[in-house]
PDB file with SEQRES, HELIX, SHEET and CRYST1 records, atoms N, CA, C and O in Angstrom:
SEQRES   1 A   87  MET SER THR LEU LEU VAL SER SER LYS GLY GLN ILE VAL          
SEQRES   2 A   87  LEU PRO ALA ALA LEU ARG ARG ARG LEU GLY MET GLY PRO          
SEQRES   3 A   87  GLY ALA ARG ILE GLU VAL LEU GLU GLU ALA ASP GLY LEU          
SEQRES   4 A   87  LYS LEU ARG VAL VAL ARG SER VAL ALA THR ALA ASP VAL          
SEQRES   5 A   87  THR GLY MET ALA GLY MET VAL LYS ALA PRO ALA ARG GLY          
SEQRES   6 A   87  VAL PRO ARG ARG LEU GLU ASP PHE ASP PRO ALA SER LEU          
SEQRES   7 A   87  LEU THR ARG SER ARG ARG GLY LYS PRO                          
HELIX    1 AA1 ALA A   16  LEU A   22  1                                   7    
HELIX    2 AA2 VAL A   52  MET A   55  5                                   4    
HELIX    3 AA3 LEU A   70  PHE A   73  5                                   4    
HELIX    4 AA4 PRO A   75  ARG A   84  1                                  10    
SHEET    1 AA1 2 ARG A  29  GLU A  35  0                                        
SHEET    2 AA1 2 GLY A  38  VAL A  44 -1                                        
CRYST1    1.000    1.000    1.000  90.00  90.00  90.00 P 1           1          
ATOM      1  N   MET A   1     111.936  99.199 126.157  1.00  0.00           N  
ATOM      2  CA  MET A   1     112.246  97.970 125.464  1.00  0.00           C  
ATOM      3  C   MET A   1     111.071  97.077 125.355  1.00  0.00           C  
ATOM      4  O   MET A   1     110.283  97.006 126.297  1.00  0.00           O  
ATOM      5  N   SER A   2     110.898  96.390 124.273  1.00  0.00           N  
ATOM      6  CA  SER A   2     109.751  95.592 124.041  1.00  0.00           C  
ATOM      7  C   SER A   2     110.084  94.159 124.147  1.00  0.00           C  
ATOM      8  O   SER A   2     111.205  93.773 123.816  1.00  0.00           O  
ATOM      9  N   THR A   3     109.130  93.292 124.615  1.00  0.00           N  
ATOM     10  CA  THR A   3     109.363  91.878 124.584  1.00  0.00           C  
ATOM     11  C   THR A   3     108.571  91.253 123.424  1.00  0.00           C  
ATOM     12  O   THR A   3     107.380  91.522 123.266  1.00  0.00           O  
ATOM     13  N   LEU A   4     109.233  90.426 122.623  1.00  0.00           N  
ATOM     14  CA  LEU A   4     108.604  89.781 121.496  1.00  0.00           C  
ATOM     15  C   LEU A   4     108.196  88.359 121.833  1.00  0.00           C  
ATOM     16  O   LEU A   4     108.825  87.693 122.655  1.00  0.00           O  
ATOM     17  N   LEU A   5     107.171  87.920 121.209  1.00  0.00           N  
ATOM     18  CA  LEU A   5     106.698  86.488 121.405  1.00  0.00           C  
ATOM     19  C   LEU A   5     107.001  85.723 120.111  1.00  0.00           C  
ATOM     20  O   LEU A   5     106.669  86.181 119.018  1.00  0.00           O  
ATOM     21  N   VAL A   6     107.620  84.580 120.247  1.00  0.00           N  
ATOM     22  CA  VAL A   6     107.816  83.806 119.009  1.00  0.00           C  
ATOM     23  C   VAL A   6     106.727  82.776 118.828  1.00  0.00           C  
ATOM     24  O   VAL A   6     106.414  81.980 119.714  1.00  0.00           O  
ATOM     25  N   SER A   7     106.132  82.836 117.563  1.00  0.00           N  
ATOM     26  CA  SER A   7     104.989  81.945 117.279  1.00  0.00           C  
ATOM     27  C   SER A   7     105.491  80.540 117.080  1.00  0.00           C  
ATOM     28  O   SER A   7     106.694  80.285 117.039  1.00  0.00           O  
ATOM     29  N   SER A   8     104.478  79.570 116.948  1.00  0.00           N  
ATOM     30  CA  SER A   8     104.763  78.198 116.676  1.00  0.00           C  
ATOM     31  C   SER A   8     105.524  77.954 115.417  1.00  0.00           C  
ATOM     32  O   SER A   8     106.179  76.923 115.270  1.00  0.00           O  
ATOM     33  N   LYS A   9     105.447  78.924 114.465  1.00  0.00           N  
ATOM     34  CA  LYS A   9     106.145  78.832 113.195  1.00  0.00           C  
ATOM     35  C   LYS A   9     107.502  79.485 113.311  1.00  0.00           C  
ATOM     36  O   LYS A   9     108.211  79.472 112.305  1.00  0.00           O  
ATOM     37  N   GLY A  10     107.956  80.060 114.425  1.00  0.00           N  
ATOM     38  CA  GLY A  10     109.196  80.680 114.603  1.00  0.00           C  
ATOM     39  C   GLY A  10     109.147  82.188 114.189  1.00  0.00           C  
ATOM     40  O   GLY A  10     110.189  82.824 114.035  1.00  0.00           O  
ATOM     41  N   GLN A  11     107.982  82.712 114.024  1.00  0.00           N  
ATOM     42  CA  GLN A  11     107.883  84.111 113.584  1.00  0.00           C  
ATOM     43  C   GLN A  11     107.778  85.023 114.810  1.00  0.00           C  
ATOM     44  O   GLN A  11     107.244  84.640 115.851  1.00  0.00           O  
ATOM     45  N   ILE A  12     108.300  86.230 114.654  1.00  0.00           N  
ATOM     46  CA  ILE A  12     108.171  87.294 115.657  1.00  0.00           C  
ATOM     47  C   ILE A  12     107.461  88.477 115.036  1.00  0.00           C  
ATOM     48  O   ILE A  12     107.493  88.680 113.822  1.00  0.00           O  
ATOM     49  N   VAL A  13     106.823  89.248 115.886  1.00  0.00           N  
ATOM     50  CA  VAL A  13     106.144  90.447 115.325  1.00  0.00           C  
ATOM     51  C   VAL A  13     106.694  91.696 116.096  1.00  0.00           C  
ATOM     52  O   VAL A  13     106.645  91.768 117.323  1.00  0.00           O  
ATOM     53  N   LEU A  14     107.227  92.685 115.287  1.00  0.00           N  
ATOM     54  CA  LEU A  14     107.658  93.904 115.833  1.00  0.00           C  
ATOM     55  C   LEU A  14     106.575  94.828 116.107  1.00  0.00           C  
ATOM     56  O   LEU A  14     105.676  94.939 115.272  1.00  0.00           O  
ATOM     57  N   PRO A  15     106.554  95.526 117.214  1.00  0.00           N  
ATOM     58  CA  PRO A  15     105.517  96.447 117.507  1.00  0.00           C  
ATOM     59  C   PRO A  15     105.321  97.566 116.282  1.00  0.00           C  
ATOM     60  O   PRO A  15     106.281  98.029 115.665  1.00  0.00           O  
ATOM     61  N   ALA A  16     104.166  97.866 116.068  1.00  0.00           N  
ATOM     62  CA  ALA A  16     103.807  98.895 114.915  1.00  0.00           C  
ATOM     63  C   ALA A  16     104.544 100.147 115.192  1.00  0.00           C  
ATOM     64  O   ALA A  16     105.100 100.688 114.236  1.00  0.00           O  
ATOM     65  N   ALA A  17     104.627 100.680 116.356  1.00  0.00           N  
ATOM     66  CA  ALA A  17     105.294 101.927 116.584  1.00  0.00           C  
ATOM     67  C   ALA A  17     106.763 101.855 116.215  1.00  0.00           C  
ATOM     68  O   ALA A  17     107.341 102.830 115.734  1.00  0.00           O  
ATOM     69  N   LEU A  18     107.355 100.714 116.437  1.00  0.00           N  
ATOM     70  CA  LEU A  18     108.785 100.481 116.162  1.00  0.00           C  
ATOM     71  C   LEU A  18     108.912 100.380 114.658  1.00  0.00           C  
ATOM     72  O   LEU A  18     109.839 100.988 114.121  1.00  0.00           O  
ATOM     73  N   ARG A  19     108.085  99.683 113.941  1.00  0.00           N  
ATOM     74  CA  ARG A  19     108.136  99.545 112.514  1.00  0.00           C  
ATOM     75  C   ARG A  19     107.983 100.958 111.841  1.00  0.00           C  
ATOM     76  O   ARG A  19     108.692 101.280 110.888  1.00  0.00           O  
ATOM     77  N   ARG A  20     107.085 101.736 112.346  1.00  0.00           N  
ATOM     78  CA  ARG A  20     106.821 103.050 111.789  1.00  0.00           C  
ATOM     79  C   ARG A  20     108.174 103.860 111.976  1.00  0.00           C  
ATOM     80  O   ARG A  20     108.719 104.382 111.004  1.00  0.00           O  
ATOM     81  N   ARG A  21     108.644 103.939 113.126  1.00  0.00           N  
ATOM     82  CA  ARG A  21     109.836 104.742 113.430  1.00  0.00           C  
ATOM     83  C   ARG A  21     111.032 104.313 112.553  1.00  0.00           C  
ATOM     84  O   ARG A  21     111.864 105.133 112.165  1.00  0.00           O  
ATOM     85  N   LEU A  22     111.087 102.978 112.250  1.00  0.00           N  
ATOM     86  CA  LEU A  22     112.258 102.514 111.461  1.00  0.00           C  
ATOM     87  C   LEU A  22     111.941 102.637 109.935  1.00  0.00           C  
ATOM     88  O   LEU A  22     112.824 102.416 109.106  1.00  0.00           O  
ATOM     89  N   GLY A  23     110.704 102.984 109.579  1.00  0.00           N  
ATOM     90  CA  GLY A  23     110.314 102.995 108.290  1.00  0.00           C  
ATOM     91  C   GLY A  23     110.267 101.716 107.569  1.00  0.00           C  
ATOM     92  O   GLY A  23     110.660 101.607 106.408  1.00  0.00           O  
ATOM     93  N   MET A  24     109.751 100.679 108.311  1.00  0.00           N  
ATOM     94  CA  MET A  24     109.623  99.299 107.703  1.00  0.00           C  
ATOM     95  C   MET A  24     108.286  99.052 107.325  1.00  0.00           C  
ATOM     96  O   MET A  24     107.353  99.322 108.081  1.00  0.00           O  
ATOM     97  N   GLY A  25     108.110  98.499 106.074  1.00  0.00           N  
ATOM     98  CA  GLY A  25     106.872  98.211 105.540  1.00  0.00           C  
ATOM     99  C   GLY A  25     106.917  96.720 105.147  1.00  0.00           C  
ATOM    100  O   GLY A  25     107.871  96.008 105.458  1.00  0.00           O  
ATOM    101  N   PRO A  26     105.871  96.281 104.465  1.00  0.00           N  
ATOM    102  CA  PRO A  26     105.767  94.837 104.065  1.00  0.00           C  
ATOM    103  C   PRO A  26     106.909  94.513 103.165  1.00  0.00           C  
ATOM    104  O   PRO A  26     107.167  95.272 102.231  1.00  0.00           O  
ATOM    105  N   GLY A  27     107.646  93.384 103.393  1.00  0.00           N  
ATOM    106  CA  GLY A  27     108.758  92.998 102.636  1.00  0.00           C  
ATOM    107  C   GLY A  27     110.121  93.517 103.141  1.00  0.00           C  
ATOM    108  O   GLY A  27     111.158  93.164 102.580  1.00  0.00           O  
ATOM    109  N   ALA A  28     110.123  94.339 104.180  1.00  0.00           N  
ATOM    110  CA  ALA A  28     111.295  94.817 104.761  1.00  0.00           C  
ATOM    111  C   ALA A  28     112.288  93.698 105.134  1.00  0.00           C  
ATOM    112  O   ALA A  28     111.814  92.608 105.455  1.00  0.00           O  
ATOM    113  N   ARG A  29     113.504  93.856 105.120  1.00  0.00           N  
ATOM    114  CA  ARG A  29     114.511  92.859 105.461  1.00  0.00           C  
ATOM    115  C   ARG A  29     115.157  93.256 106.765  1.00  0.00           C  
ATOM    116  O   ARG A  29     115.396  94.435 107.025  1.00  0.00           O  
ATOM    117  N   ILE A  30     115.446  92.226 107.609  1.00  0.00           N  
ATOM    118  CA  ILE A  30     116.160  92.466 108.805  1.00  0.00           C  
ATOM    119  C   ILE A  30     117.317  91.424 108.874  1.00  0.00           C  
ATOM    120  O   ILE A  30     117.107  90.231 108.656  1.00  0.00           O  
ATOM    121  N   GLU A  31     118.450  91.882 109.162  1.00  0.00           N  
ATOM    122  CA  GLU A  31     119.637  90.978 109.345  1.00  0.00           C  
ATOM    123  C   GLU A  31     119.770  90.608 110.830  1.00  0.00           C  
ATOM    124  O   GLU A  31     119.725  91.444 111.733  1.00  0.00           O  
ATOM    125  N   VAL A  32     119.930  89.346 111.001  1.00  0.00           N  
ATOM    126  CA  VAL A  32     120.092  88.877 112.500  1.00  0.00           C  
ATOM    127  C   VAL A  32     121.547  88.522 112.682  1.00  0.00           C  
ATOM    128  O   VAL A  32     122.093  87.718 111.927  1.00  0.00           O  
ATOM    129  N   LEU A  33     122.164  89.099 113.654  1.00  0.00           N  
ATOM    130  CA  LEU A  33     123.596  88.830 113.957  1.00  0.00           C  
ATOM    131  C   LEU A  33     123.600  88.177 115.426  1.00  0.00           C  
ATOM    132  O   LEU A  33     122.996  88.648 116.390  1.00  0.00           O  
ATOM    133  N   GLU A  34     124.292  87.148 115.431  1.00  0.00           N  
ATOM    134  CA  GLU A  34     124.370  86.324 116.654  1.00  0.00           C  
ATOM    135  C   GLU A  34     125.632  86.902 117.365  1.00  0.00           C  
ATOM    136  O   GLU A  34     126.721  86.919 116.791  1.00  0.00           O  
ATOM    137  N   GLU A  35     125.463  87.357 118.579  1.00  0.00           N  
ATOM    138  CA  GLU A  35     126.605  87.887 119.409  1.00  0.00           C  
ATOM    139  C   GLU A  35     126.720  87.069 120.661  1.00  0.00           C  
ATOM    140  O   GLU A  35     125.829  86.266 120.939  1.00  0.00           O  
ATOM    141  N   ALA A  36     127.781  87.231 121.442  1.00  0.00           N  
ATOM    142  CA  ALA A  36     128.017  86.551 122.700  1.00  0.00           C  
ATOM    143  C   ALA A  36     126.900  86.631 123.653  1.00  0.00           C  
ATOM    144  O   ALA A  36     126.516  85.642 124.277  1.00  0.00           O  
ATOM    145  N   ASP A  37     126.336  87.882 123.779  1.00  0.00           N  
ATOM    146  CA  ASP A  37     125.238  88.042 124.787  1.00  0.00           C  
ATOM    147  C   ASP A  37     123.812  88.006 124.230  1.00  0.00           C  
ATOM    148  O   ASP A  37     122.871  88.351 124.945  1.00  0.00           O  
ATOM    149  N   GLY A  38     123.635  87.605 123.000  1.00  0.00           N  
ATOM    150  CA  GLY A  38     122.320  87.495 122.432  1.00  0.00           C  
ATOM    151  C   GLY A  38     122.207  87.721 120.920  1.00  0.00           C  
ATOM    152  O   GLY A  38     123.165  87.455 120.194  1.00  0.00           O  
ATOM    153  N   LEU A  39     121.067  88.202 120.433  1.00  0.00           N  
ATOM    154  CA  LEU A  39     120.902  88.503 119.090  1.00  0.00           C  
ATOM    155  C   LEU A  39     120.899  90.040 118.807  1.00  0.00           C  
ATOM    156  O   LEU A  39     120.468  90.825 119.651  1.00  0.00           O  
ATOM    157  N   LYS A  40     121.337  90.408 117.729  1.00  0.00           N  
ATOM    158  CA  LYS A  40     121.264  91.823 117.271  1.00  0.00           C  
ATOM    159  C   LYS A  40     120.512  91.911 115.971  1.00  0.00           C  
ATOM    160  O   LYS A  40     120.890  91.230 115.018  1.00  0.00           O  
ATOM    161  N   LEU A  41     119.421  92.747 115.869  1.00  0.00           N  
ATOM    162  CA  LEU A  41     118.682  92.826 114.727  1.00  0.00           C  
ATOM    163  C   LEU A  41     119.074  94.179 114.016  1.00  0.00           C  
ATOM    164  O   LEU A  41     119.240  95.211 114.667  1.00  0.00           O  
ATOM    165  N   ARG A  42     119.201  94.126 112.749  1.00  0.00           N  
ATOM    166  CA  ARG A  42     119.646  95.357 111.905  1.00  0.00           C  
ATOM    167  C   ARG A  42     118.752  95.361 110.683  1.00  0.00           C  
ATOM    168  O   ARG A  42     118.643  94.365 109.968  1.00  0.00           O  
ATOM    169  N   VAL A  43     118.107  96.508 110.452  1.00  0.00           N  
ATOM    170  CA  VAL A  43     117.355  96.702 109.340  1.00  0.00           C  
ATOM    171  C   VAL A  43     118.225  96.845 108.066  1.00  0.00           C  
ATOM    172  O   VAL A  43     119.106  97.704 108.058  1.00  0.00           O  
ATOM    173  N   VAL A  44     118.030  96.070 107.019  1.00  0.00           N  
ATOM    174  CA  VAL A  44     118.839  96.078 105.734  1.00  0.00           C  
ATOM    175  C   VAL A  44     118.173  97.140 104.846  1.00  0.00           C  
ATOM    176  O   VAL A  44     117.032  96.979 104.415  1.00  0.00           O  
ATOM    177  N   ARG A  45     118.881  98.181 104.594  1.00  0.00           N  
ATOM    178  CA  ARG A  45     118.333  99.234 103.662  1.00  0.00           C  
ATOM    179  C   ARG A  45     118.911  98.973 102.273  1.00  0.00           C  
ATOM    180  O   ARG A  45     120.122  99.070 102.071  1.00  0.00           O  
ATOM    181  N   SER A  46     118.076  98.655 101.354  1.00  0.00           N  
ATOM    182  CA  SER A  46     118.555  98.509  99.991  1.00  0.00           C  
ATOM    183  C   SER A  46     118.490  99.843  99.222  1.00  0.00           C  
ATOM    184  O   SER A  46     117.651 100.716  99.442  1.00  0.00           O  
ATOM    185  N   VAL A  47     119.404  99.903  98.355  1.00  0.00           N  
ATOM    186  CA  VAL A  47     119.454 101.153  97.551  1.00  0.00           C  
ATOM    187  C   VAL A  47     118.658 100.986  96.259  1.00  0.00           C  
ATOM    188  O   VAL A  47     119.011 100.094  95.488  1.00  0.00           O  
ATOM    189  N   ALA A  48     117.708 101.695  95.979  1.00  0.00           N  
ATOM    190  CA  ALA A  48     116.917 101.548  94.865  1.00  0.00           C  
ATOM    191  C   ALA A  48     117.709 101.817  93.555  1.00  0.00           C  
ATOM    192  O   ALA A  48     118.394 102.838  93.504  1.00  0.00           O  
ATOM    193  N   THR A  49     117.664 100.981  92.504  1.00  0.00           N  
ATOM    194  CA  THR A  49     118.318 101.239  91.306  1.00  0.00           C  
ATOM    195  C   THR A  49     117.445 101.948  90.420  1.00  0.00           C  
ATOM    196  O   THR A  49     116.222 101.808  90.413  1.00  0.00           O  
ATOM    197  N   ALA A  50     118.149 102.775  89.613  1.00  0.00           N  
ATOM    198  CA  ALA A  50     117.394 103.605  88.618  1.00  0.00           C  
ATOM    199  C   ALA A  50     117.976 103.408  87.284  1.00  0.00           C  
ATOM    200  O   ALA A  50     119.181 103.190  87.155  1.00  0.00           O  
ATOM    201  N   ASP A  51     117.168 103.475  86.284  1.00  0.00           N  
ATOM    202  CA  ASP A  51     117.563 103.263  84.822  1.00  0.00           C  
ATOM    203  C   ASP A  51     117.858 104.670  84.377  1.00  0.00           C  
ATOM    204  O   ASP A  51     116.991 105.544  84.368  1.00  0.00           O  
ATOM    205  N   VAL A  52     119.119 104.867  84.006  1.00  0.00           N  
ATOM    206  CA  VAL A  52     119.552 106.207  83.579  1.00  0.00           C  
ATOM    207  C   VAL A  52     118.879 106.754  82.353  1.00  0.00           C  
ATOM    208  O   VAL A  52     118.652 107.952  82.182  1.00  0.00           O  
ATOM    209  N   THR A  53     118.574 105.781  81.501  1.00  0.00           N  
ATOM    210  CA  THR A  53     117.816 106.247  80.185  1.00  0.00           C  
ATOM    211  C   THR A  53     116.420 106.872  80.549  1.00  0.00           C  
ATOM    212  O   THR A  53     115.895 107.723  79.831  1.00  0.00           O  
ATOM    213  N   GLY A  54     115.878 106.424  81.650  1.00  0.00           N  
ATOM    214  CA  GLY A  54     114.623 107.024  82.040  1.00  0.00           C  
ATOM    215  C   GLY A  54     114.664 108.474  82.624  1.00  0.00           C  
ATOM    216  O   GLY A  54     113.644 109.127  82.847  1.00  0.00           O  
ATOM    217  N   MET A  55     115.932 108.914  82.851  1.00  0.00           N  
ATOM    218  CA  MET A  55     116.144 110.258  83.309  1.00  0.00           C  
ATOM    219  C   MET A  55     116.533 111.327  82.220  1.00  0.00           C  
ATOM    220  O   MET A  55     116.775 112.505  82.481  1.00  0.00           O  
ATOM    221  N   ALA A  56     116.561 110.791  81.023  1.00  0.00           N  
ATOM    222  CA  ALA A  56     116.974 111.690  79.935  1.00  0.00           C  
ATOM    223  C   ALA A  56     115.977 112.806  79.771  1.00  0.00           C  
ATOM    224  O   ALA A  56     114.771 112.568  79.828  1.00  0.00           O  
ATOM    225  N   GLY A  57     116.443 114.007  79.570  1.00  0.00           N  
ATOM    226  CA  GLY A  57     115.588 115.165  79.370  1.00  0.00           C  
ATOM    227  C   GLY A  57     114.990 115.799  80.653  1.00  0.00           C  
ATOM    228  O   GLY A  57     114.172 116.714  80.569  1.00  0.00           O  
ATOM    229  N   MET A  58     115.396 115.316  81.805  1.00  0.00           N  
ATOM    230  CA  MET A  58     114.842 115.827  83.066  1.00  0.00           C  
ATOM    231  C   MET A  58     115.367 117.265  83.334  1.00  0.00           C  
ATOM    232  O   MET A  58     114.656 118.114  83.870  1.00  0.00           O  
ATOM    233  N   VAL A  59     116.567 117.486  82.961  1.00  0.00           N  
ATOM    234  CA  VAL A  59     117.213 118.734  83.216  1.00  0.00           C  
ATOM    235  C   VAL A  59     117.336 119.412  81.863  1.00  0.00           C  
ATOM    236  O   VAL A  59     117.868 118.828  80.918  1.00  0.00           O  
ATOM    237  N   LYS A  60     116.863 120.602  81.767  1.00  0.00           N  
ATOM    238  CA  LYS A  60     117.038 121.384  80.580  1.00  0.00           C  
ATOM    239  C   LYS A  60     117.795 122.643  80.783  1.00  0.00           C  
ATOM    240  O   LYS A  60     117.424 123.374  81.702  1.00  0.00           O  
ATOM    241  N   ALA A  61     118.776 122.988  80.074  1.00  0.00           N  
ATOM    242  CA  ALA A  61     119.515 124.216  80.278  1.00  0.00           C  
ATOM    243  C   ALA A  61     118.862 125.291  79.373  1.00  0.00           C  
ATOM    244  O   ALA A  61     118.508 125.034  78.223  1.00  0.00           O  
ATOM    245  N   PRO A  62     118.722 126.488  79.940  1.00  0.00           N  
ATOM    246  CA  PRO A  62     118.132 127.528  79.124  1.00  0.00           C  
ATOM    247  C   PRO A  62     119.151 127.921  78.029  1.00  0.00           C  
ATOM    248  O   PRO A  62     120.364 127.949  78.238  1.00  0.00           O  
ATOM    249  N   ALA A  63     118.573 128.221  76.849  1.00  0.00           N  
ATOM    250  CA  ALA A  63     119.428 128.637  75.733  1.00  0.00           C  
ATOM    251  C   ALA A  63     119.906 129.981  75.972  1.00  0.00           C  
ATOM    252  O   ALA A  63     119.152 130.890  76.320  1.00  0.00           O  
ATOM    253  N   ARG A  64     121.365 130.142  75.757  1.00  0.00           N  
ATOM    254  CA  ARG A  64     121.884 131.493  75.911  1.00  0.00           C  
ATOM    255  C   ARG A  64     122.706 131.781  74.731  1.00  0.00           C  
ATOM    256  O   ARG A  64     123.780 131.209  74.545  1.00  0.00           O  
ATOM    257  N   GLY A  65     122.212 132.677  73.913  1.00  0.00           N  
ATOM    258  CA  GLY A  65     122.993 133.189  72.806  1.00  0.00           C  
ATOM    259  C   GLY A  65     123.229 132.196  71.677  1.00  0.00           C  
ATOM    260  O   GLY A  65     122.359 131.410  71.302  1.00  0.00           O  
ATOM    261  N   VAL A  66     124.413 132.270  71.169  1.00  0.00           N  
ATOM    262  CA  VAL A  66     124.759 131.460  69.974  1.00  0.00           C  
ATOM    263  C   VAL A  66     125.082 130.078  70.385  1.00  0.00           C  
ATOM    264  O   VAL A  66     125.740 129.865  71.403  1.00  0.00           O  
ATOM    265  N   PRO A  67     124.620 129.096  69.594  1.00  0.00           N  
ATOM    266  CA  PRO A  67     124.842 127.648  69.934  1.00  0.00           C  
ATOM    267  C   PRO A  67     126.336 127.438  69.822  1.00  0.00           C  
ATOM    268  O   PRO A  67     127.029 128.027  68.993  1.00  0.00           O  
ATOM    269  N   ARG A  68     126.786 126.576  70.692  1.00  0.00           N  
ATOM    270  CA  ARG A  68     128.324 126.266  70.728  1.00  0.00           C  
ATOM    271  C   ARG A  68     128.588 125.090  69.768  1.00  0.00           C  
ATOM    272  O   ARG A  68     127.733 124.239  69.524  1.00  0.00           O  
ATOM    273  N   ARG A  69     129.824 125.098  69.239  1.00  0.00           N  
ATOM    274  CA  ARG A  69     130.350 124.128  68.371  1.00  0.00           C  
ATOM    275  C   ARG A  69     131.374 123.168  69.076  1.00  0.00           C  
ATOM    276  O   ARG A  69     131.911 123.495  70.135  1.00  0.00           O  
ATOM    277  N   LEU A  70     131.613 122.031  68.483  1.00  0.00           N  
ATOM    278  CA  LEU A  70     132.532 121.144  69.160  1.00  0.00           C  
ATOM    279  C   LEU A  70     133.882 121.819  69.296  1.00  0.00           C  
ATOM    280  O   LEU A  70     134.531 121.671  70.331  1.00  0.00           O  
ATOM    281  N   GLU A  71     134.337 122.568  68.273  1.00  0.00           N  
ATOM    282  CA  GLU A  71     135.667 123.299  68.342  1.00  0.00           C  
ATOM    283  C   GLU A  71     135.764 124.279  69.475  1.00  0.00           C  
ATOM    284  O   GLU A  71     136.846 124.583  69.976  1.00  0.00           O  
ATOM    285  N   ASP A  72     134.601 124.773  69.872  1.00  0.00           N  
ATOM    286  CA  ASP A  72     134.571 125.715  71.092  1.00  0.00           C  
ATOM    287  C   ASP A  72     135.148 125.022  72.333  1.00  0.00           C  
ATOM    288  O   ASP A  72     135.612 125.686  73.260  1.00  0.00           O  
ATOM    289  N   PHE A  73     135.117 123.736  72.344  1.00  0.00           N  
ATOM    290  CA  PHE A  73     135.580 122.991  73.602  1.00  0.00           C  
ATOM    291  C   PHE A  73     137.029 122.325  73.421  1.00  0.00           C  
ATOM    292  O   PHE A  73     137.508 121.607  74.299  1.00  0.00           O  
ATOM    293  N   ASP A  74     137.656 122.599  72.283  1.00  0.00           N  
ATOM    294  CA  ASP A  74     138.922 121.951  71.936  1.00  0.00           C  
ATOM    295  C   ASP A  74     139.979 122.736  72.719  1.00  0.00           C  
ATOM    296  O   ASP A  74     140.080 123.949  72.532  1.00  0.00           O  
ATOM    297  N   PRO A  75     140.813 122.061  73.639  1.00  0.00           N  
ATOM    298  CA  PRO A  75     141.823 122.798  74.462  1.00  0.00           C  
ATOM    299  C   PRO A  75     142.804 123.591  73.621  1.00  0.00           C  
ATOM    300  O   PRO A  75     143.193 124.713  73.944  1.00  0.00           O  
ATOM    301  N   ALA A  76     143.185 122.948  72.522  1.00  0.00           N  
ATOM    302  CA  ALA A  76     144.233 123.656  71.649  1.00  0.00           C  
ATOM    303  C   ALA A  76     143.690 124.922  71.093  1.00  0.00           C  
ATOM    304  O   ALA A  76     144.389 125.935  71.105  1.00  0.00           O  
ATOM    305  N   SER A  77     142.489 124.927  70.607  1.00  0.00           N  
ATOM    306  CA  SER A  77     141.900 126.175  70.019  1.00  0.00           C  
ATOM    307  C   SER A  77     141.586 127.216  71.129  1.00  0.00           C  
ATOM    308  O   SER A  77     141.635 128.425  70.898  1.00  0.00           O  
ATOM    309  N   LEU A  78     141.260 126.697  72.354  1.00  0.00           N  
ATOM    310  CA  LEU A  78     141.044 127.670  73.397  1.00  0.00           C  
ATOM    311  C   LEU A  78     142.356 128.405  73.804  1.00  0.00           C  
ATOM    312  O   LEU A  78     142.362 129.594  74.121  1.00  0.00           O  
ATOM    313  N   LEU A  79     143.452 127.631  73.776  1.00  0.00           N  
ATOM    314  CA  LEU A  79     144.797 128.313  74.132  1.00  0.00           C  
ATOM    315  C   LEU A  79     145.144 129.336  73.014  1.00  0.00           C  
ATOM    316  O   LEU A  79     145.602 130.448  73.276  1.00  0.00           O  
ATOM    317  N   THR A  80     144.891 128.881  71.712  1.00  0.00           N  
ATOM    318  CA  THR A  80     145.202 129.804  70.670  1.00  0.00           C  
ATOM    319  C   THR A  80     144.372 131.071  70.714  1.00  0.00           C  
ATOM    320  O   THR A  80     144.855 132.165  70.422  1.00  0.00           O  
ATOM    321  N   ARG A  81     143.134 130.902  71.078  1.00  0.00           N  
ATOM    322  CA  ARG A  81     142.216 132.135  71.140  1.00  0.00           C  
ATOM    323  C   ARG A  81     142.668 132.972  72.263  1.00  0.00           C  
ATOM    324  O   ARG A  81     142.731 134.190  72.093  1.00  0.00           O  
ATOM    325  N   SER A  82     143.011 132.415  73.464  1.00  0.00           N  
ATOM    326  CA  SER A  82     143.439 133.235  74.617  1.00  0.00           C  
ATOM    327  C   SER A  82     144.730 134.054  74.347  1.00  0.00           C  
ATOM    328  O   SER A  82     144.936 135.169  74.825  1.00  0.00           O  
ATOM    329  N   ARG A  83     145.540 133.408  73.563  1.00  0.00           N  
ATOM    330  CA  ARG A  83     146.827 134.091  73.233  1.00  0.00           C  
ATOM    331  C   ARG A  83     146.643 135.280  72.296  1.00  0.00           C  
ATOM    332  O   ARG A  83     147.354 136.284  72.339  1.00  0.00           O  
ATOM    333  N   ARG A  84     145.526 135.069  71.357  1.00  0.00           N  
ATOM    334  CA  ARG A  84     145.199 136.129  70.478  1.00  0.00           C  
ATOM    335  C   ARG A  84     144.433 137.258  71.129  1.00  0.00           C  
ATOM    336  O   ARG A  84     144.339 138.361  70.591  1.00  0.00           O  
ATOM    337  N   GLY A  85     143.903 136.975  72.261  1.00  0.00           N  
ATOM    338  CA  GLY A  85     143.036 137.972  72.955  1.00  0.00           C  
ATOM    339  C   GLY A  85     141.665 137.869  72.706  1.00  0.00           C  
ATOM    340  O   GLY A  85     140.916 138.769  73.087  1.00  0.00           O  
ATOM    341  N   LYS A  86     141.167 136.722  72.017  1.00  0.00           N  
ATOM    342  CA  LYS A  86     139.762 136.566  71.732  1.00  0.00           C  
ATOM    343  C   LYS A  86     139.093 135.891  72.817  1.00  0.00           C  
ATOM    344  O   LYS A  86     139.771 135.113  73.487  1.00  0.00           O  
ATOM    345  N   PRO A  87     137.813 136.068  73.117  1.00  0.00           N  
ATOM    346  CA  PRO A  87     137.105 135.461  74.247  1.00  0.00           C  
ATOM    347  C   PRO A  87     136.824 133.976  73.914  1.00  0.00           C  
ATOM    348  O   PRO A  87     136.234 133.262  74.725  1.00  0.00           O  
TER     349      PRO A  87                                                      
END                                                                             
């Protein structure tokens, strides 16, 4: 357990080993919860947002045979074909 010193500005410094272990860098946020027996510190992990349009074209499927048409995915035509015995 570490002992922290409060500065004249009310700031505390977490030991470097603890910051590294928790993956905290500059700008990291810590939530302070007041409990009956003291304070509880919790690292706030933010989820990075991603722009979906920036991901366009990342995954490419290999071309296999004949290009498919929209009708190939129509449920009614699939049922008709399966009843006729066509693949």
